[in-house]
C-alpha positions as a Markdown table, in Angstrom:
| # | Residue | x | y | z |
|---|---|---|---|---|
| 1 | Met | 93.0 | 104.9 | 111.3 |
| 2 | Arg | 96.3 | 106.5 | 110.4 |
| 3 | Asp | 96.9 | 107.8 | 114.0 |
| 4 | Lys | 96.1 | 104.3 | 115.3 |
| 5 | Phe | 98.7 | 102.8 | 113.0 |
| 6 | Ile | 101.3 | 105.4 | 114.0 |
| 7 | Asn | 100.6 | 104.9 | 117.7 |
| 8 | Gly | 100.9 | 101.1 | 117.3 |
| 9 | Tyr | 104.2 | 101.6 | 115.4 |
| 10 | Ile | 105.6 | 103.8 | 118.1 |
| 11 | Lys | 104.5 | 101.5 | 120.9 |
| 12 | Ser | 106.1 | 98.5 | 119.1 |
| 13 | Glu | 109.3 | 100.4 | 118.4 |
| 14 | Asn | 109.5 | 101.4 | 122.1 |
| 15 | Phe | 108.8 | 97.9 | 123.2 |
| 16 | Ile | 111.5 | 96.4 | 120.9 |
| 17 | Ser | 114.1 | 98.9 | 122.0 |
| 18 | Asn | 113.3 | 98.3 | 125.7 |
| 19 | Ala | 113.3 | 94.6 | 125.3 |
| 20 | Leu | 116.7 | 94.7 | 123.5 |
| 21 | Met | 118.1 | 96.8 | 126.3 |
| 22 | Val | 116.9 | 94.4 | 128.9 |
| 23 | Gly | 118.4 | 91.6 | 126.8 |
| 24 | Val | 121.8 | 93.4 | 126.8 |
| 25 | Ala | 121.7 | 93.7 | 130.6 |
| 26 | Ile | 120.7 | 90.1 | 131.1 |
| 27 | Phe | 123.4 | 88.7 | 128.8 |
| 28 | Val | 126.1 | 90.9 | 130.2 |
| 29 | Phe | 125.0 | 89.8 | 133.8 |
| 30 | Ile | 124.9 | 86.1 | 132.8 |
| 31 | Ala | 128.4 | 86.4 | 131.2 |
| 32 | Ala | 129.8 | 88.1 | 134.3 |
| 33 | Val | 128.3 | 85.5 | 136.7 |
| 34 | Met | 129.3 | 82.5 | 134.6 |
| 35 | Arg | 132.9 | 83.9 | 134.2 |
| 36 | Trp | 133.0 | 84.5 | 138.0 |
| 37 | Val | 132.0 | 80.8 | 138.7 |
| 38 | Gly | 134.6 | 79.6 | 136.2 |
| 39 | Tyr | 132.3 | 78.6 | 133.3 |
| 40 | Pro | 132.4 | 81.5 | 130.9 |
| 41 | Ile | 129.8 | 81.6 | 128.0 |
| 42 | Val | 131.9 | 82.9 | 125.2 |
| 43 | Trp | 129.1 | 83.9 | 122.9 |
| 44 | Ser | 127.1 | 85.9 | 125.5 |
| 45 | Val | 129.1 | 89.1 | 125.3 |
| 46 | Glu | 129.1 | 89.1 | 121.5 |
| 47 | Phe | 125.3 | 88.6 | 121.5 |
| 48 | Ala | 124.9 | 91.4 | 124.0 |
| 49 | Gln | 127.0 | 93.6 | 121.7 |
| 50 | Leu | 124.8 | 92.7 | 118.7 |
| 51 | Leu | 121.7 | 93.6 | 120.7 |
| 52 | Phe | 123.3 | 96.8 | 121.9 |
| 53 | Ile | 124.0 | 98.0 | 118.3 |
| 54 | Trp | 120.4 | 97.5 | 117.5 |
| 55 | Val | 119.4 | 99.4 | 120.6 |
| 56 | Ile | 121.6 | 102.3 | 119.4 |
| 57 | Phe | 119.9 | 102.6 | 116.0 |
| 58 | Ile | 116.4 | 102.0 | 117.2 |
| 59 | Gly | 117.0 | 104.3 | 120.1 |
| 60 | Ala | 118.4 | 107.0 | 117.9 |
| 61 | Asn | 115.1 | 107.1 | 116.0 |
| 62 | Arg | 113.2 | 107.2 | 119.3 |
| 63 | Cys | 115.3 | 110.2 | 120.4 |
| 64 | Leu | 114.8 | 111.9 | 117.1 |
| 65 | Arg | 111.0 | 111.4 | 117.3 |
| 66 | Glu | 110.8 | 112.7 | 120.9 |
| 67 | Asp | 113.4 | 115.6 | 120.3 |
| 68 | Lys | 115.7 | 114.1 | 123.0 |
| 69 | His | 119.0 | 114.5 | 121.1 |
| 70 | Ile | 121.5 | 116.9 | 122.5 |
| 71 | Ser | 121.3 | 120.2 | 120.7 |
| 72 | Val | 122.7 | 123.7 | 121.1 |
| 73 | Asp | 119.9 | 126.2 | 120.7 |
| 74 | Phe | 121.6 | 129.2 | 122.2 |
| 75 | Phe | 121.3 | 131.2 | 119.0 |
| 76 | Thr | 118.1 | 129.8 | 117.5 |
| 77 | Lys | 116.1 | 130.5 | 120.6 |
| 78 | Arg | 116.8 | 134.2 | 120.0 |
| 79 | Leu | 115.7 | 134.2 | 116.4 |
| 80 | Pro | 112.2 | 135.2 | 115.1 |
| 81 | Phe | 109.8 | 132.2 | 114.8 |
| 82 | Lys | 109.8 | 132.2 | 111.0 |
| 83 | Leu | 113.6 | 132.3 | 110.6 |
| 84 | Lys | 113.9 | 129.6 | 113.3 |
| 85 | Glu | 111.5 | 127.4 | 111.4 |
| 86 | Ile | 113.4 | 127.9 | 108.1 |
| 87 | Ile | 116.7 | 127.0 | 109.8 |
| 88 | Glu | 115.1 | 123.8 | 111.3 |
| 89 | Ile | 113.7 | 122.8 | 107.9 |
| 90 | Gly | 117.2 | 123.2 | 106.4 |
| 91 | Met | 118.6 | 121.1 | 109.3 |
| 92 | Tyr | 116.1 | 118.4 | 108.6 |
| 93 | Leu | 116.9 | 118.4 | 104.9 |
| 94 | Leu | 120.6 | 118.0 | 105.7 |
| 95 | Met | 119.7 | 115.1 | 108.1 |
| 96 | Leu | 117.6 | 113.5 | 105.3 |
| 97 | Leu | 120.5 | 113.6 | 102.9 |
| 98 | Phe | 122.9 | 112.1 | 105.4 |
| 99 | Leu | 120.4 | 109.4 | 106.3 |
| 100 | Ile | 119.9 | 108.5 | 102.7 |
| 101 | Phe | 123.7 | 108.3 | 102.3 |
| 102 | Leu | 123.9 | 106.2 | 105.5 |
| 103 | Ser | 121.1 | 103.8 | 104.3 |
| 104 | Tyr | 122.7 | 103.3 | 100.9 |
| 105 | Tyr | 126.2 | 102.5 | 102.2 |
| 106 | Gly | 124.7 | 100.5 | 105.1 |
| 107 | Ile | 123.0 | 98.2 | 102.6 |
| 108 | Leu | 126.3 | 97.9 | 100.7 |
| 109 | Leu | 128.1 | 97.1 | 103.9 |
| 110 | Ser | 125.5 | 94.4 | 104.8 |
| 111 | Ile | 125.8 | 92.8 | 101.4 |
| 112 | Glu | 129.5 | 92.8 | 101.7 |
| 113 | Asn | 129.4 | 91.2 | 105.1 |
| 114 | Ser | 126.8 | 88.6 | 104.4 |
| 115 | Met | 129.3 | 85.7 | 104.2 |
| 116 | Arg | 131.4 | 86.9 | 107.2 |
| 117 | Leu | 130.5 | 85.2 | 110.4 |
| 118 | Ile | 130.4 | 86.6 | 113.9 |
| 119 | Asn | 133.2 | 84.7 | 115.7 |
| 120 | Asn | 131.4 | 82.8 | 118.5 |
| 121 | Leu | 127.8 | 83.0 | 117.3 |
| 122 | Ala | 128.2 | 81.4 | 113.9 |
| 123 | Val | 125.7 | 83.8 | 112.3 |
| 124 | Ser | 126.2 | 86.3 | 109.5 |
| 125 | Tyr | 127.8 | 89.6 | 110.4 |
| 126 | Ser | 125.0 | 91.2 | 108.4 |
| 127 | Leu | 122.8 | 90.8 | 111.5 |
| 128 | Ile | 125.0 | 93.6 | 112.9 |
| 129 | Thr | 125.4 | 95.7 | 109.8 |
| 130 | Leu | 121.7 | 95.6 | 108.9 |
| 131 | Ser | 121.1 | 97.8 | 111.9 |
| 132 | Val | 122.6 | 100.7 | 110.0 |
| 133 | Pro | 120.3 | 100.9 | 107.0 |
| 134 | Ile | 117.2 | 99.8 | 109.0 |
| 135 | Gly | 117.8 | 102.4 | 111.7 |
| 136 | Ser | 118.5 | 105.0 | 109.0 |
| 137 | Leu | 115.3 | 104.2 | 107.2 |
| 138 | Leu | 113.3 | 104.5 | 110.5 |
| 139 | Met | 115.0 | 107.9 | 111.0 |
| 140 | Ile | 114.2 | 108.9 | 107.4 |
| 141 | Ile | 110.5 | 108.3 | 108.1 |
| 142 | Thr | 110.7 | 110.3 | 111.3 |
| 143 | Val | 112.5 | 113.2 | 109.6 |
| 144 | Ile | 109.9 | 113.3 | 106.8 |
| 145 | Phe | 107.1 | 113.6 | 109.4 |
| 146 | Lys | 109.0 | 116.3 | 111.2 |
| 147 | Leu | 109.7 | 118.2 | 108.0 |
| 148 | Lys | 106.0 | 118.0 | 107.1 |
| 149 | Gly | 105.1 | 119.4 | 110.5 |
| 150 | Lys | 107.6 | 122.3 | 110.2 |
| 151 | Val | 106.5 | 123.2 | 106.7 |
| 152 | Asn | 102.8 | 123.1 | 107.8 |
| 153 | Ser | 103.7 | 125.3 | 110.8 |
| 154 | Leu | 105.5 | 127.8 | 108.6 |
| 155 | Met | 102.6 | 127.9 | 106.1 |
| 156 | Glu | 100.1 | 128.5 | 108.9 |
| 157 | Thr | 102.1 | 131.5 | 110.2 |
| 158 | Gln | 102.4 | 132.9 | 106.7 |
| 159 | Ala | 98.6 | 132.5 | 106.2 |
| 160 | Lys | 97.9 | 134.6 | 109.4 |
C-alpha cells in the first residue's frame, strides 16, 4: 500500500513538472508569435515565468530524488564505504537544516507578498513565492527518505 502511494506521488509529481514545462514552452511560443504579428499578449511572458519558477522547485525535488544534481565525488569515491556513508548522512542533515530554514522564510515571504499583485496577471505574488516553501517541503520529505536509506545501509554493514 505504501509503495503504491509513493509511486503514485512520484508519477503525479513528474506529470506536474512535465506539464508545467510544456506550459512554459507554449506560452513563450505564443508570446513570440503574437509579438511578431503585432498583437503582443502582455501577460503571457509573466505567466510563463510563474510556471517556470514552479518547474524549478518541483524539478529540484525530482533531481534530488533521482540523484541527478551535479556533485563532486572525486574524494568521496576513494573513501571506505562506512566513512562515505557517514559523510553523506552529514550532508543530508545539513541539507535538511537548510531546507527547514528555506521553508520557514519562504512562508514568511509568501505571507508578506500576499497583497502584492503580479503586474499583468492581477493575481497575488504569493503564487510565485509559495513555490519556495512547497518545493522545500517536498525536498524535506525526499531528504528524510534518503537519510533513512543511508542510516539503514550503515546499520546493515555494521551488523555484518
